[in-house]
py3Dmol code that shows the C-alpha trace and the ligand (Angstrom):
import py3Dmol

protein = """\
ATOM      1  CA  MET A   1       0.000   0.000   0.000  1.00  0.00           C
ATOM      2  CA  ARG A   2       1.330   3.406  -0.964  1.00  0.00           C
ATOM      3  CA  LYS A   3       0.885   6.026   1.737  1.00  0.00           C
ATOM      4  CA  PRO A   4      -0.254   9.285   0.126  1.00  0.00           C
ATOM      5  CA  LEU A   5       2.150  12.196   0.414  1.00  0.00           C
ATOM      6  CA  ILE A   6       0.912  15.765   0.200  1.00  0.00           C
ATOM      7  CA  ALA A   7       3.699  18.315   0.026  1.00  0.00           C
ATOM      8  CA  GLY A   8       3.412  22.082   0.193  1.00  0.00           C
ATOM      9  CA  ASN A   9       5.983  23.877  -1.933  1.00  0.00           C
ATOM     10  CA  TRP A  10       6.239  27.364  -0.521  1.00  0.00           C
ATOM     11  CA  ASN A  11       8.483  28.525  -3.372  1.00  0.00           C
ATOM     12  CA  MET A  12      10.292  31.779  -2.488  1.00  0.00           C
ATOM     13  CA  HIS A  13       7.825  32.809   0.213  1.00  0.00           C
ATOM     14  CA  LYS A  14       7.886  33.270   3.992  1.00  0.00           C
ATOM     15  CA  THR A  15      10.309  34.665   6.528  1.00  0.00           C
ATOM     16  CA  VAL A  16      11.396  32.480   9.444  1.00  0.00           C
ATOM     17  CA  ALA A  17       8.702  33.944  11.721  1.00  0.00           C
ATOM     18  CA  GLU A  18       5.992  33.382   9.091  1.00  0.00           C
ATOM     19  CA  ALA A  19       7.166  29.834   8.487  1.00  0.00           C
ATOM     20  CA  ILE A  20       7.097  28.972  12.185  1.00  0.00           C
ATOM     21  CA  GLU A  21       3.614  30.425  12.538  1.00  0.00           C
ATOM     22  CA  ALA A  22       2.309  28.474   9.528  1.00  0.00           C
ATOM     23  CA  CYS A  23       3.812  25.183  10.720  1.00  0.00           C
ATOM     24  CA  ARG A  24       2.432  25.607  14.250  1.00  0.00           C
ATOM     25  CA  ILE A  25      -1.052  25.994  12.767  1.00  0.00           C
ATOM     26  CA  LEU A  26      -0.564  23.026  10.438  1.00  0.00           C
ATOM     27  CA  GLU A  27       0.668  20.786  13.220  1.00  0.00           C
ATOM     28  CA  THR A  28      -2.551  21.444  15.179  1.00  0.00           C
ATOM     29  CA  LEU A  29      -4.947  21.117  12.238  1.00  0.00           C
ATOM     30  CA  VAL A  30      -3.591  18.100  10.375  1.00  0.00           C
ATOM     31  CA  GLN A  31      -5.714  15.137  11.416  1.00  0.00           C
ATOM     32  CA  ASP A  32      -5.008  12.342   9.070  1.00  0.00           C
ATOM     33  CA  ASP A  33      -2.015  10.168   9.902  1.00  0.00           C
ATOM     34  CA  GLN A  34      -2.843   8.122   6.801  1.00  0.00           C
ATOM     35  CA  VAL A  35      -1.387  11.003   4.785  1.00  0.00           C
ATOM     36  CA  GLU A  36       2.264  12.004   4.993  1.00  0.00           C
ATOM     37  CA  THR A  37       2.560  15.789   5.199  1.00  0.00           C
ATOM     38  CA  VAL A  38       5.651  17.635   4.012  1.00  0.00           C
ATOM     39  CA  ILE A  39       6.521  21.328   3.875  1.00  0.00           C
ATOM     40  CA  CYS A  40       9.115  22.351   1.299  1.00  0.00           C
ATOM     41  CA  ALA A  41      10.442  25.563   2.828  1.00  0.00           C
ATOM     42  CA  PRO A  42      13.147  28.057   1.833  1.00  0.00           C
ATOM     43  CA  PHE A  43      16.633  27.088   3.080  1.00  0.00           C
ATOM     44  CA  THR A  44      16.623  29.939   5.601  1.00  0.00           C
ATOM     45  CA  CYS A  45      13.608  28.460   7.437  1.00  0.00           C
ATOM     46  CA  LEU A  46      14.667  24.817   7.627  1.00  0.00           C
ATOM     47  CA  SER A  47      16.539  24.692  10.927  1.00  0.00           C
ATOM     48  CA  ALA A  48      13.901  26.799  12.714  1.00  0.00           C
ATOM     49  CA  LEU A  49      11.188  24.436  11.482  1.00  0.00           C
ATOM     50  CA  ALA A  50      13.178  21.364  12.522  1.00  0.00           C
ATOM     51  CA  ALA A  51      13.566  22.880  15.994  1.00  0.00           C
ATOM     52  CA  LEU A  52       9.769  22.856  16.372  1.00  0.00           C
ATOM     53  CA  GLY A  53       9.980  19.045  16.652  1.00  0.00           C
ATOM     54  CA  MET A  54       6.780  18.564  14.673  1.00  0.00           C
ATOM     55  CA  LYS A  55       5.214  15.101  14.745  1.00  0.00           C
ATOM     56  CA  LYS A  56       2.853  15.402  11.796  1.00  0.00           C
ATOM     57  CA  VAL A  57       4.798  17.604   9.408  1.00  0.00           C
ATOM     58  CA  LYS A  58       8.090  16.634   7.760  1.00  0.00           C
ATOM     59  CA  ILE A  59      10.505  19.121   6.279  1.00  0.00           C
ATOM     60  CA  ALA A  60      11.922  19.346   2.782  1.00  0.00           C
ATOM     61  CA  ALA A  61      14.207  21.640   0.841  1.00  0.00           C
ATOM     62  CA  GLN A  62      13.254  22.900  -2.619  1.00  0.00           C
ATOM     63  CA  ASN A  63      16.631  22.186  -4.225  1.00  0.00           C
ATOM     64  CA  MET A  64      20.214  21.199  -3.387  1.00  0.00           C
ATOM     65  CA  PHE A  65      23.572  20.763  -5.108  1.00  0.00           C
ATOM     66  CA  TYR A  66      24.945  17.305  -5.905  1.00  0.00           C
ATOM     67  CA  GLU A  67      28.391  17.739  -4.353  1.00  0.00           C
ATOM     68  CA  GLU A  68      28.910  17.072  -0.649  1.00  0.00           C
ATOM     69  CA  GLN A  69      31.119  20.133  -0.032  1.00  0.00           C
ATOM     70  CA  GLY A  70      33.600  22.406  -1.773  1.00  0.00           C
ATOM     71  CA  ALA A  71      34.112  25.694  -3.555  1.00  0.00           C
ATOM     72  CA  TYR A  72      30.563  26.136  -4.840  1.00  0.00           C
ATOM     73  CA  THR A  73      29.589  29.598  -3.652  1.00  0.00           C
ATOM     74  CA  GLY A  74      25.932  29.915  -2.830  1.00  0.00           C
ATOM     75  CA  GLU A  75      25.093  26.219  -2.990  1.00  0.00           C
ATOM     76  CA  ILE A  76      23.652  23.939  -0.305  1.00  0.00           C
ATOM     77  CA  SER A  77      24.724  20.304  -0.047  1.00  0.00           C
ATOM     78  CA  PRO A  78      22.819  17.168   1.001  1.00  0.00           C
ATOM     79  CA  VAL A  79      25.101  16.928   4.047  1.00  0.00           C
ATOM     80  CA  MET A  80      23.796  20.330   5.165  1.00  0.00           C
ATOM     81  CA  LEU A  81      20.173  19.333   4.531  1.00  0.00           C
ATOM     82  CA  ARG A  82      20.622  16.148   6.547  1.00  0.00           C
ATOM     83  CA  ASP A  83      22.248  18.214   9.286  1.00  0.00           C
ATOM     84  CA  VAL A  84      19.149  20.403   9.672  1.00  0.00           C
ATOM     85  CA  GLY A  85      16.772  17.438   9.649  1.00  0.00           C
ATOM     86  CA  CYS A  86      15.388  17.428   6.102  1.00  0.00           C
ATOM     87  CA  ASP A  87      13.619  14.222   5.161  1.00  0.00           C
ATOM     88  CA  TYR A  88      12.860  15.174   1.564  1.00  0.00           C
ATOM     89  CA  VAL A  89      14.181  17.450  -1.172  1.00  0.00           C
ATOM     90  CA  ILE A  90      12.484  18.592  -4.371  1.00  0.00           C
ATOM     91  CA  ILE A  91      14.691  17.864  -7.359  1.00  0.00           C
ATOM     92  CA  GLY A  92      14.193  19.143 -10.891  1.00  0.00           C
ATOM     93  CA  HIS A  93      11.210  21.420 -10.341  1.00  0.00           C
ATOM     94  CA  SER A  94      10.294  22.959 -13.710  1.00  0.00           C
ATOM     95  CA  GLU A  95      11.265  26.409 -12.402  1.00  0.00           C
ATOM     96  CA  ARG A  96      14.760  25.085 -11.640  1.00  0.00           C
ATOM     97  CA  ARG A  97      14.880  23.563 -15.126  1.00  0.00           C
ATOM     98  CA  GLU A  98      13.633  26.755 -16.785  1.00  0.00           C
ATOM     99  CA  TYR A  99      15.453  29.510 -14.863  1.00  0.00           C
ATOM    100  CA  PHE A 100      18.479  27.840 -13.284  1.00  0.00           C
ATOM    101  CA  GLY A 101      19.841  25.457 -15.882  1.00  0.00           C
ATOM    102  CA  GLU A 102      18.728  22.179 -14.274  1.00  0.00           C
ATOM    103  CA  THR A 103      19.000  19.305 -16.744  1.00  0.00           C
ATOM    104  CA  ASP A 104      18.078  15.626 -16.669  1.00  0.00           C
ATOM    105  CA  GLU A 105      21.761  14.943 -16.027  1.00  0.00           C
ATOM    106  CA  THR A 106      22.011  17.218 -12.963  1.00  0.00           C
ATOM    107  CA  VAL A 107      18.676  15.853 -11.726  1.00  0.00           C
ATOM    108  CA  ASN A 108      20.130  12.351 -11.831  1.00  0.00           C
ATOM    109  CA  LYS A 109      23.303  13.424  -9.998  1.00  0.00           C
ATOM    110  CA  LYS A 110      21.215  15.106  -7.312  1.00  0.00           C
ATOM    111  CA  VAL A 111      19.003  12.033  -6.940  1.00  0.00           C
ATOM    112  CA  HIS A 112      22.095   9.901  -6.281  1.00  0.00           C
ATOM    113  CA  THR A 113      23.631  12.208  -3.670  1.00  0.00           C
ATOM    114  CA  ALA A 114      20.319  12.856  -1.902  1.00  0.00           C
ATOM    115  CA  LEU A 115      19.798   9.101  -1.521  1.00  0.00           C
ATOM    116  CA  LYS A 116      23.378   8.662  -0.324  1.00  0.00           C
ATOM    117  CA  PHE A 117      22.597  10.992   2.587  1.00  0.00           C
ATOM    118  CA  ASP A 118      19.227   9.441   3.279  1.00  0.00           C
ATOM    119  CA  ILE A 119      17.167  12.340   1.947  1.00  0.00           C
ATOM    120  CA  LYS A 120      14.238  11.232  -0.177  1.00  0.00           C
ATOM    121  CA  PRO A 121      14.015  12.993  -3.542  1.00  0.00           C
ATOM    122  CA  ILE A 122      10.736  14.366  -4.867  1.00  0.00           C
ATOM    123  CA  VAL A 123      11.582  14.354  -8.571  1.00  0.00           C
ATOM    124  CA  CYS A 124       9.496  16.651 -10.764  1.00  0.00           C
ATOM    125  CA  VAL A 125       8.705  15.834 -14.376  1.00  0.00           C
ATOM    126  CA  GLY A 126       6.220  17.348 -16.799  1.00  0.00           C
ATOM    127  CA  GLU A 127       5.666  18.832 -20.222  1.00  0.00           C
ATOM    128  CA  SER A 128       5.219  22.404 -21.445  1.00  0.00           C
ATOM    129  CA  LEU A 129       2.083  23.505 -23.306  1.00  0.00           C
ATOM    130  CA  GLU A 130       3.955  23.419 -26.600  1.00  0.00           C
ATOM    131  CA  GLN A 131       5.205  19.892 -25.959  1.00  0.00           C
ATOM    132  CA  ARG A 132       1.667  18.828 -25.074  1.00  0.00           C
ATOM    133  CA  LYS A 133       0.279  20.370 -28.266  1.00  0.00           C
ATOM    134  CA  ASN A 134       2.963  18.565 -30.283  1.00  0.00           C
ATOM    135  CA  GLY A 135       1.960  15.226 -28.781  1.00  0.00           C
ATOM    136  CA  GLN A 136       5.251  14.862 -26.901  1.00  0.00           C
ATOM    137  CA  THR A 137       3.856  14.448 -23.376  1.00  0.00           C
ATOM    138  CA  GLU A 138       4.336  10.684 -23.131  1.00  0.00           C
ATOM    139  CA  SER A 139       7.809  10.531 -24.681  1.00  0.00           C
ATOM    140  CA  LEU A 140       9.084  13.506 -22.686  1.00  0.00           C
ATOM    141  CA  VAL A 141       7.807  12.344 -19.320  1.00  0.00           C
ATOM    142  CA  THR A 142       9.098   8.813 -19.974  1.00  0.00           C
ATOM    143  CA  SER A 143      12.540  10.109 -20.867  1.00  0.00           C
ATOM    144  CA  GLN A 144      12.659  12.432 -17.820  1.00  0.00           C
ATOM    145  CA  VAL A 145      11.789   9.513 -15.526  1.00  0.00           C
ATOM    146  CA  GLU A 146      14.313   7.165 -17.167  1.00  0.00           C
ATOM    147  CA  GLN A 147      17.097   9.711 -16.794  1.00  0.00           C
ATOM    148  CA  ALA A 148      16.213  10.674 -13.214  1.00  0.00           C
ATOM    149  CA  PHE A 149      16.282   7.007 -12.115  1.00  0.00           C
ATOM    150  CA  SER A 150      19.385   6.083 -14.143  1.00  0.00           C
ATOM    151  CA  GLY A 151      21.783   3.977 -12.055  1.00  0.00           C
ATOM    152  CA  VAL A 152      19.453   3.882  -9.028  1.00  0.00           C
ATOM    153  CA  ASP A 153      19.003   0.371  -7.596  1.00  0.00           C
ATOM    154  CA  GLU A 154      15.648  -1.215  -6.741  1.00  0.00           C
ATOM    155  CA  ALA A 155      15.797  -0.522  -3.017  1.00  0.00           C
ATOM    156  CA  ASP A 156      16.634   3.163  -3.461  1.00  0.00           C
ATOM    157  CA  ALA A 157      14.140   3.622  -6.302  1.00  0.00           C
ATOM    158  CA  GLN A 158      11.317   2.929  -3.867  1.00  0.00           C
ATOM    159  CA  LYS A 159      12.403   5.856  -1.675  1.00  0.00           C
ATOM    160  CA  ILE A 160      11.925   8.299  -4.562  1.00  0.00           C
ATOM    161  CA  VAL A 161       8.680  10.213  -5.009  1.00  0.00           C
ATOM    162  CA  VAL A 162       7.814  11.371  -8.521  1.00  0.00           C
ATOM    163  CA  ALA A 163       5.759  14.538  -8.986  1.00  0.00           C
ATOM    164  CA  TYR A 164       4.029  14.846 -12.348  1.00  0.00           C
ATOM    165  CA  GLU A 165       3.671  18.583 -12.858  1.00  0.00           C
ATOM    166  CA  PRO A 166       2.575  19.720 -16.320  1.00  0.00           C
ATOM    167  CA  ILE A 167       4.290  23.103 -16.670  1.00  0.00           C
ATOM    168  CA  TRP A 168       1.187  24.730 -18.178  1.00  0.00           C
ATOM    169  CA  ALA A 169      -0.706  23.930 -14.968  1.00  0.00           C
ATOM    170  CA  ILE A 170       1.777  25.388 -12.478  1.00  0.00           C
ATOM    171  CA  GLY A 171       0.640  28.665 -10.938  1.00  0.00           C
ATOM    172  CA  THR A 172      -1.808  29.260 -13.773  1.00  0.00           C
ATOM    173  CA  GLY A 173      -5.055  28.113 -12.203  1.00  0.00           C
ATOM    174  CA  GLU A 174      -5.307  25.532 -15.022  1.00  0.00           C
ATOM    175  CA  THR A 175      -5.364  21.972 -13.735  1.00  0.00           C
ATOM    176  CA  ALA A 176      -5.062  18.824 -15.755  1.00  0.00           C
ATOM    177  CA  SER A 177      -8.353  16.973 -15.335  1.00  0.00           C
ATOM    178  CA  ALA A 178      -8.140  14.254 -12.723  1.00  0.00           C
ATOM    179  CA  GLU A 179      -8.508  11.607 -15.451  1.00  0.00           C
ATOM    180  CA  GLU A 180      -5.777  13.131 -17.597  1.00  0.00           C
ATOM    181  CA  ALA A 181      -3.402  13.466 -14.643  1.00  0.00           C
ATOM    182  CA  ASN A 182      -4.086   9.829 -13.772  1.00  0.00           C
ATOM    183  CA  ARG A 183      -3.480   8.758 -17.378  1.00  0.00           C
ATOM    184  CA  VAL A 184      -0.028  10.351 -17.510  1.00  0.00           C
ATOM    185  CA  ILE A 185       0.802   9.051 -14.043  1.00  0.00           C
ATOM    186  CA  LYS A 186      -0.045   5.544 -15.255  1.00  0.00           C
ATOM    187  CA  ILE A 187       2.461   6.042 -18.076  1.00  0.00           C
ATOM    188  CA  ILE A 188       5.064   7.027 -15.476  1.00  0.00           C
ATOM    189  CA  ARG A 189       4.275   3.894 -13.471  1.00  0.00           C
ATOM    190  CA  ALA A 190       4.569   1.753 -16.608  1.00  0.00           C
ATOM    191  CA  THR A 191       7.983   3.338 -17.241  1.00  0.00           C
ATOM    192  CA  LEU A 192       9.056   2.405 -13.702  1.00  0.00           C
ATOM    193  CA  LYS A 193       7.797  -1.125 -14.284  1.00  0.00           C
ATOM    194  CA  ASN A 194       9.968  -1.380 -17.406  1.00  0.00           C
ATOM    195  CA  LEU A 195      12.981  -0.057 -15.495  1.00  0.00           C
ATOM    196  CA  TYR A 196      12.467  -2.270 -12.429  1.00  0.00           C
ATOM    197  CA  SER A 197       9.495  -4.598 -11.920  1.00  0.00           C
ATOM    198  CA  GLU A 198       5.768  -4.497 -11.344  1.00  0.00           C
ATOM    199  CA  GLU A 199       6.322  -4.789  -7.599  1.00  0.00           C
ATOM    200  CA  VAL A 200       8.819  -1.917  -7.422  1.00  0.00           C
ATOM    201  CA  ALA A 201       6.606   0.297  -9.609  1.00  0.00           C
ATOM    202  CA  ALA A 202       3.636  -0.458  -7.362  1.00  0.00           C
ATOM    203  CA  ASN A 203       5.589   0.840  -4.352  1.00  0.00           C
ATOM    204  CA  ILE A 204       6.717   4.162  -5.820  1.00  0.00           C
ATOM    205  CA  ARG A 205       4.559   7.145  -4.978  1.00  0.00           C
ATOM    206  CA  ILE A 206       3.614   9.471  -7.819  1.00  0.00           C
ATOM    207  CA  GLN A 207       2.085  12.862  -7.034  1.00  0.00           C
ATOM    208  CA  TYR A 208       0.245  15.291  -9.224  1.00  0.00           C
ATOM    209  CA  GLY A 209       1.129  18.988  -9.061  1.00  0.00           C
ATOM    210  CA  GLY A 210      -0.117  22.104 -10.838  1.00  0.00           C
ATOM    211  CA  SER A 211      -2.885  24.330  -9.433  1.00  0.00           C
ATOM    212  CA  VAL A 212      -4.008  21.768  -6.876  1.00  0.00           C
ATOM    213  CA  LYS A 213      -6.453  23.506  -4.545  1.00  0.00           C
ATOM    214  CA  LEU A 214      -9.181  22.863  -2.011  1.00  0.00           C
ATOM    215  CA  GLU A 215     -11.731  22.532  -4.806  1.00  0.00           C
ATOM    216  CA  ASN A 216      -9.979  19.779  -6.761  1.00  0.00           C
ATOM    217  CA  ILE A 217      -7.773  17.838  -4.364  1.00  0.00           C
ATOM    218  CA  LYS A 218     -10.347  15.239  -3.418  1.00  0.00           C
ATOM    219  CA  GLU A 219     -11.119  14.259  -6.984  1.00  0.00           C
ATOM    220  CA  LEU A 220      -7.416  14.053  -7.800  1.00  0.00           C
ATOM    221  CA  MET A 221      -6.649  11.944  -4.732  1.00  0.00           C
ATOM    222  CA  GLU A 222      -9.460   9.532  -5.581  1.00  0.00           C
ATOM    223  CA  GLN A 223      -7.768   8.499  -8.833  1.00  0.00           C
ATOM    224  CA  SER A 224      -6.242   5.014  -8.904  1.00  0.00           C
ATOM    225  CA  ASP A 225      -2.636   6.032  -9.489  1.00  0.00           C
ATOM    226  CA  ILE A 226      -2.367   9.476  -7.901  1.00  0.00           C
ATOM    227  CA  ASP A 227      -0.601   9.079  -4.556  1.00  0.00           C
ATOM    228  CA  GLY A 228      -0.460  12.668  -3.414  1.00  0.00           C
ATOM    229  CA  ALA A 229      -0.041  16.251  -4.472  1.00  0.00           C
ATOM    230  CA  LEU A 230       2.678  18.855  -4.749  1.00  0.00           C
ATOM    231  CA  VAL A 231       0.866  22.049  -3.852  1.00  0.00           C
ATOM    232  CA  GLY A 232       2.315  25.501  -4.504  1.00  0.00           C
ATOM    233  CA  GLY A 233       0.169  28.603  -4.010  1.00  0.00           C
ATOM    234  CA  ALA A 234      -2.585  26.865  -2.054  1.00  0.00           C
ATOM    235  CA  SER A 235      -0.089  25.626   0.562  1.00  0.00           C
ATOM    236  CA  LEU A 236       0.852  29.133   1.705  1.00  0.00           C
ATOM    237  CA  ASN A 237      -2.240  29.481   3.868  1.00  0.00           C
ATOM    238  CA  PRO A 238      -1.904  26.838   6.619  1.00  0.00           C
ATOM    239  CA  GLU A 239      -5.650  26.569   7.280  1.00  0.00           C
ATOM    240  CA  THR A 240      -6.358  25.904   3.601  1.00  0.00           C
ATOM    241  CA  PHE A 241      -3.454  23.503   3.291  1.00  0.00           C
ATOM    242  CA  ALA A 242      -4.527  21.575   6.400  1.00  0.00           C
ATOM    243  CA  SER A 243      -8.024  21.184   4.912  1.00  0.00           C
ATOM    244  CA  MET A 244      -6.406  19.824   1.754  1.00  0.00           C
ATOM    245  CA  ILE A 245      -4.408  17.276   3.755  1.00  0.00           C
ATOM    246  CA  ASN A 246      -7.616  16.336   5.552  1.00  0.00           C
ATOM    247  CA  TYR A 247      -9.251  15.939   2.113  1.00  0.00           C
ATOM    248  CA  LYS A 248     -11.182  12.838   3.142  1.00  0.00           C
ATOM    249  CA  SER A 249     -13.475  15.043   5.239  1.00  0.00           C
ATOM    250  CA  LEU A 250     -14.196  17.375   2.289  1.00  0.00           C
ATOM    251  CA  LYS A 251     -17.568  17.089   0.591  1.00  0.00           C
TER     252      LYS A 251
END
"""
ligand_1 = """\
9
PGA
P 0.879 25.653 -7.930
O 2.457 25.298 -7.888
O 0.169 24.671 -7.023
O 0.822 27.061 -7.409
O 0.437 25.522 -9.334
C 2.937 23.990 -7.940
C 4.414 23.995 -7.572
O 4.958 25.037 -7.184
O 5.045 22.936 -7.656
"""
view = py3Dmol.view(width=600, height=400)
view.addModel(protein, "pdb")
view.setStyle({"model": 0}, {"cartoon": {"style": "trace"}})
view.addModel(ligand_1, "xyz")
view.setStyle({"model": 1}, {"stick": {}})
view.zoomTo()
view.show()
């Protein structure tokens, strides 16, 4: 059984004080221990959030570098993320790919070093509107998954979470329909089956991301292959985000 994972990606939002306040509220409102809850916070907030000792909310970074240490001004290593108590790290978010030169090759390197330091990667894949219009969704997503998992053994592969985030749906208010998101996620699972086995593929959690909100989370989560959500804008308000995590009580 795959335990659903709902992660809030705060992007470049929140000071330390705001982050602490939001997490305190979340920790009181999150009810469902059948759902794993993760907050992907800015680097500057991570140690303050870890110090809260939250029981229901795990902490993630939004990026990291693939080297352990060295002359890489401005970068943060997996050793540092482990040190502040990060359980997860987002790797290859489309904004990193678009604005900061992330490639499938650097994604794969980051996946390997995150796993080495026992940080679980949340690997983002997804097509642009143009790629979708050109009928490239399936081939692109398959190739992104194959490259991200390259050289990862069966045991480690099952620690990775994949987030299918169509770029045209991120921050735009446009969501893929629940059926369409599930269809692409099934293709991702079939790719994982080809790379590993049916059993391994059945254990890997695949989230949907892109304008997930209170109004659509339940329908998305009810799909057969959608194991969680990567939520951007709607995760900034802790009351709203808690209601999304408690989606089973939504009408
Ligand atoms: P959104 O962002 O939910 O605001 O579309 C998703 C993300 O940042 O990954």
